[in-house]
C-alpha positions as CSV (number, residue, x, y, z in Angstrom):
1,M,28.4,2.5,-14.7
2,K,28.9,5.2,-12.1
3,S,31.9,4.8,-9.8
4,K,31.2,3.3,-6.3
5,L,32.1,5.3,-3.2
6,S,32.0,4.0,0.3
7,R,29.5,5.6,2.8
8,R,32.4,7.2,4.6
9,Q,33.6,8.8,1.4
10,F,30.1,10.0,0.6
11,L,29.8,11.6,4.1
12,R,33.1,13.3,3.7
13,T,32.3,14.5,0.1
14,G,28.9,15.8,1.2
15,A,30.3,17.7,4.2
16,L,33.0,19.3,2.0
17,A,30.4,20.2,-0.6
18,S,28.1,21.7,2.1
19,A,31.0,23.7,3.5
20,S,31.8,25.2,0.1
21,V,28.2,26.1,-0.4
22,A,28.1,27.7,3.0
23,V,31.1,29.9,2.2
24,S,29.7,30.9,-1.2
25,L,26.3,31.9,0.3
26,G,27.6,33.5,3.4
27,F,24.7,31.9,5.4
28,L,25.3,32.7,9.1
29,G,25.1,29.6,11.3
30,C,26.3,27.1,8.7
31,N,29.6,26.4,10.4
32,R,27.8,25.4,13.6
33,A,25.3,23.4,11.5
34,L,28.1,21.6,9.7
35,L,29.7,20.5,13.0
36,N,26.4,18.9,13.9
37,N,26.0,17.4,10.4
38,I,22.9,19.5,9.8
39,P,22.3,20.3,6.2
40,C,22.6,24.0,5.3
41,F,20.1,25.8,3.0
42,K,20.0,29.2,1.4
43,P,16.6,30.4,2.8
44,E,14.8,31.7,-0.2
45,L,12.5,34.5,0.8
46,P,8.7,34.3,0.3
47,Y,6.7,36.3,-2.1
48,Q,5.0,39.3,-0.5
49,F,1.4,38.1,0.1
50,M,-1.6,40.3,-0.6
51,P,-4.3,40.0,2.1
52,S,-7.1,37.7,1.0
53,A,-10.5,39.4,0.6
54,N,-12.4,36.2,1.1
55,R,-10.2,34.9,4.0
56,L,-9.2,31.9,1.9
57,L,-5.6,32.2,0.8
58,D,-3.1,35.0,0.9
59,L,-1.3,35.0,-2.4
60,P,1.3,37.0,-4.3
61,E,0.1,40.1,-6.2
62,G,-1.8,39.2,-9.3
63,F,-3.0,35.8,-8.1
64,T,-6.5,35.0,-7.1
65,A,-8.2,32.0,-5.5
66,I,-11.9,31.2,-5.8
67,G,-13.7,28.6,-3.7
68,I,-15.6,25.8,-5.4
69,S,-17.4,22.7,-4.2
70,R,-17.8,23.4,-0.4
71,T,-18.8,20.9,2.2
72,G,-22.6,20.9,2.6
73,E,-23.4,22.2,-0.9
74,M,-25.9,20.2,-3.0
75,M,-24.3,18.2,-5.7
76,D,-25.7,17.2,-9.1
77,D,-26.6,13.7,-7.8
78,G,-28.8,15.2,-5.0
79,L,-26.2,14.5,-2.3
80,W,-24.2,16.9,-0.2
81,V,-20.6,17.7,-0.8
82,P,-18.7,15.5,1.8
83,G,-16.2,17.1,4.1
84,K,-12.4,16.6,4.8
85,H,-11.2,17.3,1.3
86,D,-7.8,15.7,0.8
87,G,-5.8,14.3,-2.1
88,M,-6.8,15.2,-5.7
89,A,-5.7,15.1,-9.3
90,A,-6.8,16.9,-12.5
91,F,-7.4,15.2,-15.9
92,P,-8.4,16.4,-19.3
93,G,-12.2,16.3,-19.8
94,P,-14.7,16.7,-22.7
95,N,-14.8,20.0,-24.6
96,G,-11.7,21.4,-23.0
97,K,-13.0,21.0,-19.5
98,T,-11.0,19.8,-16.5
99,L,-12.1,16.8,-14.5
100,L,-11.0,16.7,-10.8
101,V,-11.2,13.6,-8.7
102,R,-11.0,14.4,-5.0
103,N,-10.7,12.3,-1.8
104,H,-12.6,12.6,1.4
105,E,-10.8,11.5,4.6
106,L,-14.0,10.5,6.5
107,N,-14.8,7.7,8.8
108,A,-18.1,5.9,9.0
109,T,-19.0,7.9,12.1
110,D,-18.5,11.3,10.5
111,K,-22.2,11.7,9.6
112,T,-22.4,15.4,9.9
113,L,-19.8,15.7,7.1
114,G,-21.0,12.8,4.9
115,A,-22.7,13.0,1.6
116,F,-26.0,11.6,2.9
117,G,-26.9,14.0,5.6
118,W,-26.9,14.2,9.4
119,N,-28.6,10.9,9.8
120,N,-27.8,9.4,6.4
121,E,-31.3,10.4,5.3
122,K,-30.3,10.9,1.7
123,I,-28.7,7.5,1.3
124,E,-31.6,6.3,-0.8
125,R,-30.5,8.7,-3.5
126,A,-27.2,6.7,-3.9
127,E,-26.7,3.3,-5.5
128,I,-26.3,1.3,-2.3
129,G,-25.3,-1.8,-4.3
130,K,-22.2,0.1,-5.3
131,F,-21.0,0.8,-1.8
132,Y,-17.9,-1.1,-0.7
133,E,-18.9,-0.8,3.0
134,A,-22.6,-0.7,3.8
135,G,-21.9,-0.8,7.6
136,S,-24.7,-3.4,8.3
137,G,-27.1,-0.8,7.2
138,E,-26.2,1.5,10.1
139,T,-22.8,3.0,9.5
140,P,-21.9,2.9,5.8
141,G,-18.4,4.1,4.9
142,L,-18.5,7.9,4.3
143,G,-15.1,8.4,2.7
144,G,-14.6,7.8,-1.0
145,T,-14.3,10.3,-3.8
146,T,-16.2,13.1,-5.6
147,T,-15.7,14.2,-9.2
148,L,-15.8,17.8,-10.3
149,V,-16.2,19.1,-13.9
150,Y,-14.6,22.6,-14.1
151,D,-14.1,25.0,-16.9
152,T,-10.8,26.8,-16.5
153,R,-11.7,29.3,-19.3
154,T,-14.7,30.7,-17.5
155,G,-13.7,29.8,-13.9
156,T,-16.9,28.0,-13.3
157,L,-17.9,24.6,-11.8
158,D,-20.2,22.7,-14.2
159,K,-21.1,19.8,-12.0
160,H,-19.9,17.7,-9.0
161,F,-21.0,14.3,-7.8
162,L,-20.1,11.3,-5.6
163,S,-17.9,8.8,-7.6
164,L,-16.8,6.2,-5.1
165,A,-18.8,5.2,-1.9
166,G,-18.5,3.0,1.1
167,T,-14.7,3.4,1.8
168,I,-13.2,5.2,4.8
169,R,-10.4,7.6,5.4
170,N,-9.6,8.2,1.8
171,C,-6.5,10.3,2.3
172,A,-4.5,10.7,-0.8
173,G,-3.8,8.6,-3.9
174,G,-2.6,9.4,-7.4
175,P,-3.4,9.7,-11.1
176,T,-2.6,7.0,-13.6
177,P,-1.4,7.4,-17.2
178,W,-4.5,5.5,-18.3
179,Q,-6.7,8.3,-17.0
180,T,-7.9,6.8,-13.7
181,W,-7.5,7.9,-10.1
182,V,-6.3,5.5,-7.4
183,T,-7.7,6.4,-4.1
184,C,-6.0,5.1,-0.9
185,E,-7.5,4.2,2.5
186,E,-5.4,5.4,5.4
187,T,-6.6,2.8,7.8
188,V,-6.4,-0.9,8.7
189,Q,-9.9,-1.1,10.1
190,K,-10.9,-4.8,10.2
191,A,-14.4,-6.3,9.7
192,E,-15.9,-6.1,13.2
193,K,-19.0,-4.7,14.9
194,T,-20.8,-2.7,12.2
195,Y,-17.9,-2.9,9.8
196,E,-18.7,-5.7,7.3
197,R,-15.4,-5.7,5.4
198,D,-11.7,-5.2,6.0
199,H,-10.3,-1.8,5.0
200,G,-6.8,-0.6,4.2
201,Y,-6.9,-1.0,0.4
202,N,-6.5,1.1,-2.8
203,F,-9.5,1.5,-5.2
204,E,-9.4,2.6,-8.8
205,V,-11.9,5.3,-10.0
206,P,-12.5,5.9,-13.7
207,V,-12.3,9.5,-14.7
208,S,-15.7,10.5,-16.2
209,A,-18.0,13.5,-16.5
210,T,-21.0,11.2,-16.2
211,V,-22.7,11.2,-12.8
212,G,-22.5,7.8,-11.2
213,L,-20.5,5.5,-8.8
214,A,-17.5,3.5,-9.7
215,P,-17.4,-0.3,-8.9
216,P,-15.7,-0.5,-5.5
217,V,-13.0,-3.1,-6.3
218,P,-10.3,-3.3,-3.6
219,L,-6.8,-3.7,-5.2
220,K,-5.7,-6.3,-2.6
221,A,-2.5,-7.3,-4.4
222,M,-1.2,-3.7,-3.8
223,G,-1.1,-4.5,0.0
224,R,-3.3,-3.8,3.0
225,F,-1.6,-1.1,5.1
226,N,-2.0,2.6,6.2
227,H,-2.0,3.8,2.6
228,E,-1.3,7.5,1.8
229,A,-0.4,8.1,-1.8
230,I,0.6,6.5,-5.1
231,A,2.4,7.6,-8.2
232,V,2.8,5.7,-11.5
233,D,5.8,5.6,-13.8
234,S,4.2,6.2,-17.2
235,R,7.1,4.4,-18.9
236,T,6.7,1.1,-17.1
237,G,3.3,1.1,-15.4
238,I,5.0,0.4,-12.0
239,V,3.2,1.9,-9.1
240,Y,5.0,3.5,-6.1
241,Q,3.3,3.7,-2.7
242,T,3.8,5.6,0.6
243,E,2.8,4.4,4.0
244,D,1.8,7.0,6.7
245,R,3.5,5.5,9.7
246,N,6.4,6.7,11.8
247,D,8.2,3.5,10.7
248,G,6.6,3.1,7.3
249,L,8.1,1.7,4.1
250,I,8.2,2.8,0.5
251,Y,6.6,0.2,-1.7
252,R,6.4,-0.5,-5.4
253,F,3.8,-2.7,-7.2
254,I,4.7,-4.4,-10.4
255,P,1.4,-5.3,-12.2
256,E,1.1,-8.5,-14.0
257,Q,-0.4,-6.5,-16.9
258,Q,0.5,-2.8,-17.3
259,G,-2.6,-0.6,-16.7
260,E,-4.6,-3.5,-15.2
261,L,-4.1,-3.2,-11.4
262,A,-7.0,-5.4,-10.5
263,K,-5.3,-8.3,-12.2
264,G,-2.7,-8.6,-9.6
265,G,1.1,-8.2,-9.4
266,R,4.1,-8.2,-7.1
267,L,4.5,-6.0,-4.0
268,Q,8.0,-5.0,-3.0
269,A,9.7,-2.6,-0.5
270,L,12.6,-0.3,-0.9
271,Q,16.0,-1.3,0.5
272,I,19.2,0.7,0.5
273,R,21.9,-1.6,-0.8
274,D,24.9,-0.5,1.3
275,V,22.9,0.3,4.5
276,K,20.7,-2.7,5.1
277,G,17.7,-1.9,7.3
278,A,18.5,1.8,7.0
279,D,16.7,4.4,9.1
280,T,16.2,7.3,6.8
281,R,14.3,9.4,9.4
282,N,17.5,11.1,10.8
283,W,16.0,11.1,14.3
284,K,18.3,10.9,17.3
285,S,17.4,8.0,19.6
286,G,18.8,6.1,22.5
287,T,22.5,6.6,23.3
288,Q,22.8,9.1,20.4
289,K,21.1,11.7,22.5
290,F,23.8,11.3,25.1
291,F,26.7,10.7,22.8
292,P,25.9,13.0,19.8
293,W,29.3,12.3,18.1
294,T,28.0,8.8,17.3
295,Y,25.1,10.3,15.4
296,K,25.5,10.0,11.6
297,P,22.3,11.1,9.7
298,L,21.9,10.5,6.0
299,P,23.1,13.8,4.4
300,V,21.3,15.8,1.8
301,G,22.5,14.9,-1.7
302,E,24.0,11.5,-1.0
303,V,23.1,9.2,-3.9
304,L,22.2,5.7,-2.6
305,D,21.8,2.6,-4.7
306,V,18.5,0.9,-4.1
307,A,17.2,-2.7,-4.2
308,W,13.7,-4.0,-3.9
309,V,12.7,-6.9,-1.7
310,D,9.6,-9.0,-2.1
311,I,6.8,-8.7,0.5
312,E,4.6,-11.7,1.2
313,N,1.2,-12.1,2.8
314,V,0.2,-8.7,1.4
315,E,-3.3,-8.7,2.9
316,S,-1.6,-8.4,6.3
317,P,-4.3,-9.4,8.8
318,K,-2.0,-8.3,11.6
319,D,-1.0,-5.0,10.0
320,D,2.7,-6.1,9.9
321,L,3.9,-5.4,6.3
322,R,6.3,-2.8,7.5
323,K,7.6,-5.1,10.3
324,Q,8.1,-7.9,7.7
325,G,10.0,-5.4,5.5
326,V,12.3,-4.1,8.2
327,D,12.9,-7.1,10.4
328,G,12.9,-9.8,7.8
329,K,14.0,-8.1,4.6
330,A,16.2,-5.2,5.8
331,A,14.0,-2.6,4.0
332,A,14.5,1.1,4.7
333,K,12.4,2.8,7.3
334,F,10.8,6.2,6.5
335,A,9.1,8.8,8.7
336,R,5.5,9.0,7.6
337,G,5.6,8.8,3.9
338,E,2.8,10.9,2.5
339,G,2.8,12.7,-0.9
340,I,4.5,11.2,-3.9
341,W,4.5,12.6,-7.5
342,F,6.2,11.6,-10.8
343,S,8.0,14.3,-12.7
344,G,8.5,12.3,-15.9
345,T,11.9,11.1,-14.8
346,D,12.0,11.0,-11.0
347,F,9.7,10.5,-8.0
348,Y,9.5,13.1,-5.2
349,I,8.4,11.7,-1.9
350,A,7.4,13.7,1.2
351,C,8.2,12.2,4.6
352,T,6.1,14.5,6.9
353,N,8.0,14.3,10.1
354,G,11.4,13.1,8.9
355,G,14.6,15.1,9.7
356,I,16.7,16.0,12.6
357,K,14.1,18.5,13.8
358,R,11.2,16.4,12.5
359,K,10.0,19.2,10.2
360,G,9.9,17.0,7.1
361,Q,12.0,15.6,4.3
362,I,11.6,15.4,0.5
363,W,13.3,12.4,-1.1
364,R,14.0,11.9,-4.8
365,Y,13.9,8.4,-6.3
366,T,15.3,7.8,-9.8
367,P,14.3,4.5,-11.3
368,S,16.7,2.2,-13.0
369,P,16.7,2.1,-16.8
370,Y,15.9,-1.6,-16.2
371,E,13.3,-1.0,-13.4
372,G,11.4,-4.0,-12.5
373,T,13.4,-6.4,-14.7
374,T,16.0,-9.1,-14.1
375,D,18.6,-6.6,-15.5
376,E,18.0,-4.1,-12.7
377,D,21.2,-5.0,-10.9
378,K,23.2,-3.7,-13.8
379,Q,22.2,-0.2,-13.0
380,P,20.1,0.1,-9.8
381,G,17.6,2.9,-9.1
382,T,18.9,5.6,-6.8
383,L,17.5,7.4,-3.8
384,A,18.7,10.8,-2.5
385,L,17.5,13.2,0.2
386,F,16.5,16.2,-1.8
387,I,15.8,18.6,1.0
388,E,15.7,18.5,4.8
389,P,15.4,22.1,5.9
390,N,15.1,21.5,9.7
391,N,13.6,25.0,9.9
392,S,9.9,25.6,10.4
393,N,10.2,29.0,8.8
394,L,11.2,27.3,5.5
395,L,9.1,24.2,5.7
396,E,6.9,22.5,8.3
397,N,5.6,19.0,7.8
398,A,5.0,18.7,4.0
399,D,2.2,16.3,3.1
400,N,0.7,16.3,-0.4
401,L,2.8,17.6,-3.2
402,T,2.8,18.1,-7.0
403,V,5.3,19.0,-9.7
404,T,4.5,22.2,-11.6
405,P,4.5,22.5,-15.4
406,W,7.8,24.4,-15.1
407,G,9.5,21.8,-12.8
408,D,9.2,23.3,-9.3
409,L,7.5,21.3,-6.5
410,I,4.5,22.7,-4.7
411,L,4.3,21.3,-1.1
412,C,1.2,21.4,1.0
413,E,2.0,21.9,4.7
414,D,0.3,20.0,7.5
415,G,2.0,21.3,10.6
416,P,1.0,22.6,14.0
417,R,1.0,26.4,13.1
418,E,0.1,28.4,10.1
419,Q,-0.1,26.4,6.8
420,F,1.6,27.5,3.6
421,L,2.1,26.2,0.1
422,V,5.8,26.0,-0.3
423,G,7.6,26.0,-3.6
424,V,10.9,24.2,-4.2
425,T,13.0,24.9,-7.3
426,P,14.9,22.0,-9.0
427,D,18.1,23.0,-7.3
428,G,16.5,22.9,-3.8
429,H,15.7,26.6,-3.1
430,L,12.5,27.0,-1.1
431,Y,9.9,29.8,-1.3
432,R,6.5,30.4,0.3
433,F,3.8,30.8,-2.4
434,A,0.5,30.9,-0.4
435,R,-0.8,31.1,3.2
436,N,-4.0,29.7,4.6
437,A,-5.7,32.9,5.6
438,G,-8.8,31.5,7.3
439,N,-7.5,28.9,9.8
440,T,-4.7,26.5,10.6
441,S,-6.2,23.5,8.7
442,E,-3.8,21.5,6.5
443,L,-3.6,22.2,2.8
444,A,-4.0,19.2,0.5
445,G,-4.6,18.0,-3.0
446,A,-2.3,20.3,-5.0
447,T,-2.7,19.7,-8.7
448,F,-2.5,21.7,-11.9
449,S,-5.1,21.7,-14.6
450,P,-4.0,20.0,-17.9
451,D,-3.8,23.4,-19.6
452,G,-1.5,24.7,-16.9
453,T,-3.6,27.8,-16.1
454,T,-5.1,26.7,-12.7
455,L,-3.7,25.3,-9.5
456,F,-6.3,23.5,-7.5
457,I,-5.8,22.8,-3.8
458,N,-8.0,21.9,-0.8
459,I,-8.4,23.3,2.7
460,Q,-9.3,20.2,4.5
461,N,-11.1,21.3,7.7
462,Q,-12.9,24.1,5.9
463,G,-14.0,21.6,3.3
464,I,-13.4,23.6,0.2
465,T,-11.6,23.3,-3.1
466,L,-9.8,26.4,-4.4
467,A,-8.9,27.3,-8.0
468,I,-5.8,29.5,-8.1
469,T,-5.0,31.6,-11.2
470,G,-2.5,34.3,-12.0
471,P,0.7,35.2,-13.8
472,W,2.4,31.8,-13.6
473,H,4.9,32.9,-16.3
474,E,6.4,35.3,-13.7
475,I,7.3,32.4,-11.4
476,R,8.8,30.5,-14.3
477,R,11.2,33.2,-15.3
478,R,11.7,34.9,-11.9
479,P,15.3,35.7,-10.8
480,L,15.8,34.3,-7.3
481,G,15.7,36.9,-4.5
482,L,13.5,39.4,-6.4
483,T,9.9,40.4,-5.4
484,R,10.5,38.7,-2.0
485,T,10.3,39.9,1.6
486,T,12.3,38.9,4.5
487,L,11.3,35.9,6.6
């Protein structure tokens, strides 16, 4: 059992530790930052980017990005590639191929970007009986997923096709250890007007190279809310979920039967044991703006014991799960939980506009050895704020994320200015790895091929998936501070 420290002791210890780091790094401005309880960072410098010949991504020397599966291209099922590419994951496929399952954050009204054409004229090519939302025959759901079969050895796309239809605003999701993709609807659209069914659910998509649509089964026990992403602990089968709201929760779903999400389970929300109803966003509000000495944000590195509280009425007809969690259960409040990824031991969670400057936070959750059991109280899971840079030159509004084969994080920015892929080392150093060279659209869907040779990402508003290759071994063994340029 680890020793227990009071919150005051934690704050004092964290401040002293930050001060010693500031001295050792000689980072100008840290003393002022410490007085305001703003975490200090060594600003790791970005790789020098080589200009992109195809106006897609500027990358370090030796790396290349090729575009595959663009919006409006004809797919192998006779439909168009839908737009607004978002969350994505890669799986091992037949004959050494890689299977990608990709989300599309489309509404029913986004006809010009849908798979069926400007006036849904190609809808007869799809299996209408496998649509979740037919839209009274007028406005079928245009979100859903597509599946890509890609050969990393030749750098070629073998096929792509629609794999889930009739859902809306499929934002992110996550892979499962049993080789499926869980896609999440970022909406709480109710059945009204042309909408025939309630939305706001997760759906499970089998990973297959065979052209065809998955059965559209809403996973209602996982909750109806503004879903963003999920990640599964491969050791327990427990699913962790993020909610894209300014006052969202972090949820976990304990299935009745591991690997069988459609068979139901228990939905819970994260609570910080010693700070009931904690506000993790680190925003100043109310009198704190006028009396700043009363402001005590949660510091980077503080390890907090966690409890999980049950959530009832999970189908939430009033869209009030987060209110039930905070007001009735003292759950912790998070600032737009978006990407989440399991490293094999820990979960990394992006809160897009968390932090003192609202530039984003990355949290790390470490499950209990007894996670989800009656013995969990013996050694609770822990939560810690991994990074909160508060500096848009280091990180601006991280959204999707993934863990690299060598243990770094890759964060996809979704901010108001230029968008970068930002790397984070296990000890919290940040570096820019790639820049969107064509526009200011968000980057999304970062995921590595099973063989580790290729990083796939999406440029959402350009509606294109990119396959990035290069000397990854140089990043694995790089000494910090070399081959970098000044911010």
